[in-house]
Every structure is written in structure tokens, then in C-alpha cells.
N, C-alpha and C positions, 0 to 999 in steps of 0.2 A: 418790750420786755425790759424790766428794770435792771440797770447795770449792777452785776453781782459783786459789789465792792467787798463785802464781808468774806466771800469765798476767795477773792484775790488776796486778801490780807492773810488768810489761813495758808494759801499756797506760798506766798512770799516768806512766811515765817518758817516753812518747812524746807526751803531751798538752802543748801550750803553754798559756800563761796565758789567751789569748783563747778557746781551745777549752774549757778548764775553766770559764770564765765562762759559756759557752754551755750546757754540760751542767748547771750549777747553775740557770741560768734556766729551762731546759726541765723541771726537776724541782721547780719551786716548788709545784706542787699536792700534792707528796708529802713534801717536807722543809720545815720552817718557815724563813722568810726569815732570822730571826735566826741560826739555826744555820748556814745557808749562807753568810751574810756573814762569819762567823768562819773559814770554810774557805779556806785558801790553797794546799793541796796536793791533788793528785788522789787520793792514798791516803786522806786524811782524808775526801774526798767519798765514796769507795767504802765507807768505814766507816760513814758516815752513812746511805747507802742500805741497808747491811746491818742497821743498827739499826731502820730503818723497814720491814724485811721486803721491800725491793725487790730485794735479792739474797739468795736463800735457797738454801743447798746448792749444787747445780750449776745452778740456774736463773738464767741471765744474760740472759733475754729483754728486760728493761728496759734493761740496759746496751747490748745489741745495738741496740735501737731508738734509744737516744741517739746511739751512734756513727754509725748510719745517717743520722739526722737532721742531723748536722753534717758528713756526707760523709767520715768517716774510714773508708772502705771497706777500706783496707789493713789497719787494725787489726781490723776486723770479720772479715776473711777469715783473716788470719795467726794471730790470738790467740783468737778466739771461734768459729772454725769455721763461720761463716755467709758469706753473699754478698749482694750487692745484689739479685739476682733472688729469692733466698729471702726476704729481708726484704719485698720488694714483694708476694710472695704471702702471707706471714704477716700483714702489716698490712691486707690486705683481708678478713681474717676478723673478723666483728663482735666487738667487745669486746677485740680483741687489742692495739690501740694504747693506750698508757698515757700518752703525752704529749697533753695537751689540745689540741684544735683551736685554741682561742684562743691558748694559749701558743706553739704552733707558728707561727701567723700572725705574732705579734710577732717571733719569731726570724727568719722569712723576710723581714719588712720590714727588720729591722736589717741583714741581709745585703745588701739592695738599696739601702740609703741611702748615698750617696756622702759623702765627707768634708765638702764644702762644704754639702751638704744638711743634714748633722748640725749644722753651725754655725747654719744657719737655724732648725732646730728649737729649739736652745738659746736663740737670740735671741728667738724668738716666745714661748717659755715663761718668759722672764725674770721676769715678774710672777707667775707661778704657782708656780714652784719656787725654793727657796733658791739664791742665787748660788753658795754654796759647793759646791752639788751640780751645778753646771754649768761646772766648770773644764775646761781642755783635755784632762785625762786621763779625763773622764767619757765612757763609751761609750754607744752608742744603747741597749743593754740596760739600762744604769744609768738612763738617762733614762726608759725605760718603767717601771722599778721605782719611781722617784721619783713618776711620775705616778700609779701605783697607790696608793702610800702617801698621796698627797694626795686620793685619791678622784676623780680626773678621768680615769681610765682603768680599764676593767674589762671582763669578758666581755660584760656587758649595757650597757656605757657606752663606746661607741666614737665618740661624736659629736665630741669635741674632737680626737681623733686624725685623724678624717676631715677636719675643717676644716683642720688643719695640713697634711695631705697635699695637699689641694686647692690650698693656697697654694704649696707647695714643689715637688711633683712629682705630676702627675695620675696617672701610672702606679701610684703607691703607693695612691692612692685607689681605683683600679680593682681592685687586689689585695684590699682590704678589702671592696669591694662583691661581688667574686667569692666571698669567704668567706661573706658574709651570704647571698648567693643560694644557694649550695650547702648551707649549714647550715639555712636557714630557709625557702627557697623564695620565689618572687616575692610571694605574698600575705602571707606571714608577715613580710616585711620592713617592712610598714607598722604592725605591732603594736608596742606599747611594750615597753621592756626588761623590765618586771615580768611582763607577759603572756607575753612570749616565753620566759621561763624555764620555763614550764610546758608548752610545746609543742615537739614534736620530740625534745627530750631526748637520750638516749644514741644513739637511731637517727640523728638529724641529725648528732651529733658524729662518729659512725662514717662517715657518708656523706661529710662534707667531708674527713676524713683519707684515705679511700680515693681521693677525687678529687685529692688533693695528695700522693700517694705520692712522686712525683719531687720532690725538694727545690726544684728551680728552676722547676717548671712553673707558668706563669701561669694554666693551666686555662681555664675559660670565663668570659667577662664577662657573657654573657646566655644565654638558653635556646637561641638559634639558632647560637651560635658555640662550637664545642667544640675549636678548634684548640689543641693543646698545643705546648710548646716542647721543643727538644732540651735534654738535660741539659748544663749548662755550669757545673759546680762544681769540677772537678779543678784542682789547682794543681801545675804549670802547666796551662793549658787544653790545650796541645798545642804543636806546632812551627809557627812562621811561617818558612817557607823563602823567602828572597829571592835570586833569580838576577838579578844586576845587570851587564849588559854595557855597557861604556862605550867601550873602545878597540878599534876595528875595523881596526887596522893590518895584522893578518894577512890579513884579507879583501881589503884593498886591494892586497896583494902577490900575490894569487892571479891566475892566468891561465886564462881571461879574468876580469877584475875584476868581481865582482858589482855590480849597480847600487845607487847611493845608500848606500854603506857609509861614511858619515862617522862620526866619533866622536860619541857621544851626550852632548854637553855638557849638564849639568843633571840627568842621571840620578841623580847622587849626592845631590842635594837630595831627590828622590823617595825614595831608599833611606833617607835619614835620617828622613824623615817616617814612613815605614812602620815603621822600628825603634822610633821614639818611641811611636807609637800602639799597636802590637801588644804592646809591652812593658807599657804601661799596662793592656792587656786581659789581662795575665797569660800571654802566650805566650812560649815560649823562642825567641829569634831566632837563625836560622842563615843568615848571608849569605855568598854566594859571588860573586866578581867576575871578569868577563872570561873566561868559559868558552867553549871550543870546543863544537861540537855533541856530540862524543863525551863531553866532560867533563860537559855538561848531563845526558846520559843516565846517566852513572855516578853523579852526585850524586842524581838522582831515584831511581835504583835503591837507593841507600843508605837513603834515607828510606822507600822502599817496603818494604824488608826490616826496618826497625826495628819494635820491639814498641810499639804505641800503646795497649795494653790499658788503662793507667791514665790515658789522656788522652781528652778529650771532642771534639776537633776537630783538623783539619789545614788549614793555610793555606799557599798557595804564590803568591808574587808574582813575575811575570816581566817584566823591563824589558829590551827588546832591539829590534833591527830584525826585520823579517819581511815576509811576503807572505801572501796569503789562506790561512788555515788553517795557517800555518807561522811558526816563529820561527827566527832565525839564531843560530848560534854566532859568536864573534868571528873564526872562520876562514872565515866565509861559507857554511858548510855548513848544511843544513836539518834542523830537527827538527819533525815534525808536532805540533801542539798536542794532537791526539787521543791521540797516543802517551803524552804526559805525563799527561793526565787519566786515561786508562784504566789507568795503572799503579797507581792507588789505588782501583780497584773492590774490592768485597768479595772477589771471587775472587782478585785479585792481592795484596791487602793485608788479610788476615783481621781484624787487630786494629782496623781502621777501619770494619768492616762496621756499618751502621746509624748511623754518626756522620757529621756534616757534613764534606764536603771542599770547600774554597773556593779558587778560583783567580782572581787578578786579573792580566790580561795587558795590558801597555802595550807594543805592538810594531807595527812597520810591517806593514800588511796590504793595502794597495792604493794607487792613485794618484789616484783621483777626489776632487774637492772638492765640498762641499755649499755651495750659495749661501745667503747670509744673514748671514755673518760675515766680515769682512775678515781677511786674513792677511799675514804677512811671511815672507820666506824665511829659511833657516837660514844666514845669513852672519854674519861676525864683527861687523858693524855694526848688526845688527837684533836685536830682542828675541825673536822667535819663529821656530822652525824647523818645517817640515812633517814630521810623522811619519805615515806611512801606516798608522795603527792601525785596522784594520777589525774589524767584528764577526766572531765565529766563523762558520765554515761549520756546517751543521746537524750534521755528524758529529763536531764537536770536543768535544762534551760526551757522556759515556757515557749510554746509555739507562737505566742503573741509578739507583736512588733516591739521594738525599742529596748531590747535587752542586750547586754554584753556580759559574758561570763568568761573570766580569765582564770585558767587553772595552771598550776605551776609545772605540770609535766604531762606526758601522754598517758592514756589509759593503761592501767596495770603496772605502771613503772614508778620507781622511787624518785624523790627529789632530795636536795642536800641543804643542810643548815650548819652554819658555823656557830658554836656557842658564843664566840666573841663578835662576829661580824654580821650575824643574821643569815637569812636564807638567800640563795643565789637569785631566786625569782623576784622576791619583794625588793631586794636591794637594787637589782637591775631596773625593775619597774620604776622605783622612786627616782633613781638617777636620770633615767630617760625622760620621765615626766618633767622633772626640774629643768632639764636642758632643752627639751624640745617644745614644751608648751609656749614659752615666750616667743618662739619662732612661728607660731601659728600652725604647727603640725597636728594632724588629726590623730585620734587615739589608735586607729588601726595601723597607721604608719609607725607610731611609737611602739606598739606591741610587736610589730615585725622586727624592729631594732632590738627589742628585749629578747625575742627568740634567737636572734643572731648572737647576741652577747652570751646568753646562758648556754647555748649549744657549743660555744667555743671553750667553756670552762672545763677544767679537769683537775683531778686530784689523785694522788697515787694511793694504792699500788695496783688497782684492779681494772684499769682502762674502762671505766663506766662514764656515761654522759647523761645529760638531761635536756629535754626539749619541751618548753611550755607550748600550750596551744589555746587560743581563744575561740569561743563560739559566740555568734551574735545574730540578732535579728534587727539590727539597726537599719533605719530607713534613710538616714541622713548622715553627713559627716558629724562626728562628735569632736569638737574642739574646745579646750579649756583655756579661755583667755586669761592672762595674768593680770591685766588691768581691769 
């Protein structure tokens, strides 16, 4: 088979500096460090692989694995004639994976370490590594390489890295423990590094790589927990659709006038918070303001019909008035929440099948008040307005898998909005996403913290309270990586 130089040229032109650095790092067991450090162009990297016999004739299996590991599925499919599914099958064949389990672990950690966490690593390593190697341009992969050079990091020497992760981010430590558990087993984890090198060997190596085929999967942390995570590596992750209804003048002009159709002052504060947070989480933001019921349907249908094949998730945030199981357009007309969520089932939106579909709804859903937290009315003189945001009815979320529906409060009850500060629910949600996603916490853990925060809020004088409640058919952990 003729050597596909033209395709390699196209691939080389598509790779950016960070991706080339990742490919070089993952190849360190096959190409000497000194040679890799001198390489600045992807074409030179491919030449080095060819010299080492890693690209021979038409055999591009190693390059395919590298592109798969860094999640350049577009190049894998378009230029090398493979696919994510094919690579997942191939890498489960014993001996097929050529990126070492240890090297891949370090790469995964580098992808999960946030910017502020990387600064902490550099600070704590200040006495171990030369300061000139810890400048602002030094990446986490560079830090790992310097640690290896100093002999404080290696396949059988993870103790210092584990200590650092324990100080900085416990979820990173759990990733290392997962690697050790899968690679060596519970009993072998107590063996010394020298003894460990002679046990398990290639079989253990293959076992861990098979368990970590999905680049972002946290896998299992112990023998009894095997819950994997949804893939969340695409850039962008997907669309965050924000439907933000503020001005209900059209509804107030209707005859008869719908009940409680005041303008939703403060909703723009919520929308701004959602834009900020989901942009940081690498979503494409699509915001629409003051939509009638028919316009809501049309916008939702546009995104239902979009091709989400290269995206990992879909998020929809709805900010409006409503009643039980219903949201209102600014014209006072009703749109069932179930109609919106069902639009994105696998049958109605094929490219989102098997991927998480997340809905957050801040909308009037009822009139009852929960005792325990005081409230103020929605007048121009007071801080908080009553929004009757109740929990979904049972049929609001599709029975199909991979959905999450977060509602601001329990069924039949009100929720609260400050004209200056936004709603309790959306503000708490955004704050906890911003704080907890960099630590690797999953969405259900985050929503539990949101429940706790909102339930503790109060305002005078009537001792009313609010309790959000999510509903979900998720099959895996849903984690939004910041990197």
C-alpha cells in the first residue's frame, strides 16, 4: 500500500501547537525525548515516527491511536479512514494499544488540571524543579516531563504525584488510584514498585487501557463502583440554548389577561450568569429573548434539526412564567415542557441519541408557598418577587435515557426572584457549576449542593422557603470538564 503522504500533510496542517505537544508526549516510549524536544512541526514528528518504524508503508495504526487519544476524531475519520467506534473495538484487542497506560494516565491528568491548579503544582514543586522550567509558558505536560527527568515521577514512582494531587484536587488522586487498581488489582497495590514491575506486566497494561478507552471516563474507583462517565471532550461540547422571556406586555394586552404576567425583572442577571458559566464549560451559547409560544416552538425545532454529531451534549435553559407542566410565551400562550424535552429524544433528534440532554427550567408553575422561609412580594420597593416555579409533572421528562431536567422548586410551589440579583435557583446553579466543575464533580452532586443552598435561603416576613428538585434518566456520570 502506497504511503499516504498527502493525508499526513493534511493532518499535520490541522494540528495546533498544544495537540502536537500531546502527540509527542504520548510517543515518549517510542521516540527519544531529546529528538522530540527538537521537533516544532507536525511533519517533522511524522518523519520521526517513520524513522522509528511507527509508521510503515500504509500502516497508520499508531497515528490513528494518537489522534483518538487526543480526541481529533474529525481527522481520524476524514483523513485516516477510521472512526471512534472502530478505535474502541481495536484497542480492546490485547497488545493493540501502543500508548503506554502510564503515559496515557499522565495525559488524562493534564487535560483535567485547571489553570489555577497548574499554578499550585508549580508552586509546590518550586524546590524540586528548576525555576526556569516553571515559567508561565510551562504546560502540565512539561511539568510531568521535568518531574521524570528529576526522577520524582515514573511508572513505578507515583508517590509524589499522588501527594500533590491530594493537596490540590482529590479527584485527580482518585484517577491515579483508579489506574493502580485496574492495572495491579487491590492486593498488588500494596506491593513495592520494584516488585510490581514483575507482576501483571503486559496483561495488566492492556486491562487498564481497555477500561479507559473513552478518553474522559473516570472508570471505577473501587471494585464495587463501575459507573462510567459520558464522553465530554468535543470542542465545543455542544449548544447551550437560553430562552429568556422578560417583557410580557403582549400577554397583558390579551383578553382575557393571563394571571400574574408581570415583566420578569432580574431575568437578564440569570441569563448573563448562564452565558458566563456555560461559555467556560466550552458550550456555544445561543440566547433568544422575549419569544412568543410559537417562536419558542420554532427555535426549539431549529436546534432539534441541527446536526449534533460532533458534539457531546445539549443544554437548554428556560427562563419564563408558567404553570404546572407549562411555560408561557410572552404572548401568554402555553407551551408544555414535555413538548420541548421530547423534541430531543433519540427518535426526534438522531444525532443526540445516547448523549446527555440537560434542561434547566426557571418558570412559574404554581401558587402554593412552602413554610419555613420568609418572602417579599414583587413590587418595585421590595427585593424579592414570587415566581411560581414548581417541579415538573411526571410526564415532563421523556422516559428515554440520557435526560436531566432541573426545576427550580417542588410541584405546585412558588420560587423567588430578585429584580437586582436574579433567581435563587439559577444563581445558585451557576455558582456551584463554576466552583465544582473544575474539581471534577458530577452534575448530580452539584445539584444536591444547589438544593442545600436554596433550601437555606429566606426572606421576610412570611417564613416561606424553596426546594429545587431534579429528575433524570441519566445512565452515566455527567461531568463537565473545564479543560
